[in-house]
C-alpha positions, 0 to 999 in steps of 0.5 A: 500500500502506498504511503501517498494513497489517500481514502476517497472522498464523499463526493468521489465515492458518489461518483464512483457509485453512480458510474457503477449504477449507470453501467449496471443499468445499461447492461440490463437494457442491453440484455432486455433488448437481446431478449426482445429480439429472441422473443420475436424470433420465438414467436415467428418459429412458433407461427411456422411450426404451428402452420406445419402442425409439428406439435413437438417442436411447437411445444418446445418453441413454446417453452422457450417463449415463456422462459425468454418472456420471464427473464424479460420480466426480471430485466424490468425488476432489475431496473427498477431496483437499479433506479431505487438504489440511485435514488436513495443513494442521491438521498443519502449524499444530499442528507450527508451534504446538509449534515455537513452543512448544518455542522459548519453552520454550527461551528460558525454560530458558536465562534460568533458567539463566542466574539459576540458574547451577549452578556457583554453586549447587554452590560455595555447597552445598560451602561450606555442607557445609564450614561445617556440618562445622566447627560441628559439631566446634566444638560437639562440642568445646565440649560436651566441655570443658564435661561435663569441666569439670562432671564435675572441679569441680562433681560433686565440690563438690556431692558434698562438700556433700551428704556434709557436710550428711549428716554435719552431720544426723547429728552434730545428730541424735546430740547431740540424742539424747545430750542425752536420755539421762540423765547418769550420776553421777560416782561410777558413771562416771568423768570420763575414760569420758565424755571419751573418749566424745565424742573418740571420736564427734568422731573418726569424724565427721572420718573420715566427712567426709574 
């Protein structure tokens, strides 16, 4: 036995088996065709012997015909068995391939499961959700604090600045209008009324600023 010889694979064994079955099927069909030719020949000889009235020859030929027909029937049985064996072999081959595929798939799934580590994934997802909640709460706290600070300081300062700007503009506008008004003679209006008017205007502007 050679050291380099190896055991044939399942595929190779299946090919060899299929080759043997096909050869056997061809041999059976060849025998059947030969028996059919022999059957026709005997039928012709039987008709000839019957016409001649040779009863002895007719009896022998009839027996041979019965034997040939039985042999032909056996060829059909043999052919059916060969086909059945071929079908069973193919079914076994398919089952073997399916088993090998399932074994390989199972091994692959086992390796993937080891790499995935479901418990570790669950822990990671739990930690992620927990930290996300913390981050969301922190963002809400910071946002609320900023809104509170801005509403308490920035808004009031901005409002005061707008009010002062408007009042300054009003004051400038009124002063401008007053500068365009003709001066009234001291004889017509006393000095005290002018001073009172200016003081009243300043008082009203001060009240608007407060």
